[in-house]
C-alpha positions as CSV (number, residue, x, y, z in Angstrom):
1,X,25.3,5.9,-5.9
2,X,21.4,5.6,-4.5
3,X,20.2,3.3,-1.9
4,X,16.8,3.4,-0.4
5,X,15.0,1.2,2.1
6,X,12.1,-0.5,0.7
7,X,9.2,-0.6,3.3
8,X,7.3,-4.1,2.0
9,X,3.6,-5.0,2.9
10,X,3.1,-8.5,1.7
11,X,-0.1,-11.1,2.2
12,X,-0.6,-13.1,4.8
13,X,2.4,-15.4,5.9
14,X,4.4,-14.6,2.9
15,X,7.2,-12.3,4.6
16,X,9.7,-15.2,4.2
17,X,9.6,-16.2,1.0
18,X,8.7,-12.3,0.0
19,X,12.5,-11.6,1.4
20,X,14.0,-14.9,0.4
21,X,13.5,-14.0,-3.0
22,X,14.1,-9.8,-2.7
23,X,17.6,-11.0,-1.1
24,X,18.4,-12.8,-4.5
25,X,17.9,-9.5,-6.9
26,X,20.9,-7.7,-7.7
27,X,21.0,-4.0,-6.5
28,X,19.4,-5.3,-3.4
29,X,21.7,-5.2,-0.5
30,X,19.3,-6.5,2.1
31,X,16.2,-8.1,3.1
32,X,14.9,-9.4,6.4
33,X,11.5,-9.6,7.7
34,X,10.2,-7.3,10.5
35,X,7.4,-6.7,12.7
36,X,4.8,-4.1,12.2
37,X,3.2,-2.2,10.2
38,X,5.5,-3.3,7.1
39,X,6.3,-7.3,7.0
40,X,10.1,-6.8,4.8
41,X,12.5,-4.7,5.0
42,X,14.9,-4.1,1.7
43,X,17.7,-1.7,1.5
44,X,18.6,-1.0,-2.1
45,X,21.2,0.4,-4.5
46,X,21.4,1.6,-7.8
47,X,23.6,4.0,-9.8
48,X,20.9,7.0,-10.3
49,X,17.4,7.5,-8.8
50,X,15.9,6.4,-11.8
51,X,17.8,2.7,-11.8
52,X,16.1,2.9,-8.3
53,X,12.9,3.4,-9.7
54,X,13.3,0.9,-12.1
55,X,14.4,-1.8,-10.0
56,X,11.4,-1.4,-7.6
57,X,8.6,-1.0,-10.0
58,X,10.2,-3.7,-12.2
59,X,11.7,-6.2,-10.1
60,X,10.6,-6.1,-6.4
61,X,7.3,-5.3,-7.2
62,X,7.3,-8.3,-9.4
63,X,7.6,-10.7,-6.7
64,X,4.7,-13.2,-5.6
65,X,3.0,-12.0,-2.6
66,X,3.8,-7.9,-1.9
67,X,0.8,-6.2,-2.1
68,X,2.6,-2.9,-1.2
69,X,5.8,-0.7,-1.3
70,X,7.1,2.2,0.5
71,X,10.9,3.5,-1.0
72,X,12.4,5.8,1.5
73,X,15.4,7.0,-0.1
74,X,18.7,7.3,1.7
75,X,20.0,11.1,2.5
76,X,23.1,12.3,3.7
77,X,22.7,15.9,5.3
């Protein structure tokens, strides 16, 4: 299982609705609106890196109000 944090910038005033929409997507284990340079942080999981990429590109980035994402894959060292 591959896990990642997705840092999300949204249009002004859209953080809460984006977090709510993202939370309902299969593979998203947590989505919360936050303060700072990003508006929403989501934790996601997928069976492999390719599926993780598809989740981010085909599902998360399709949510209305998102302007930019940054994917931070979890590593265990």
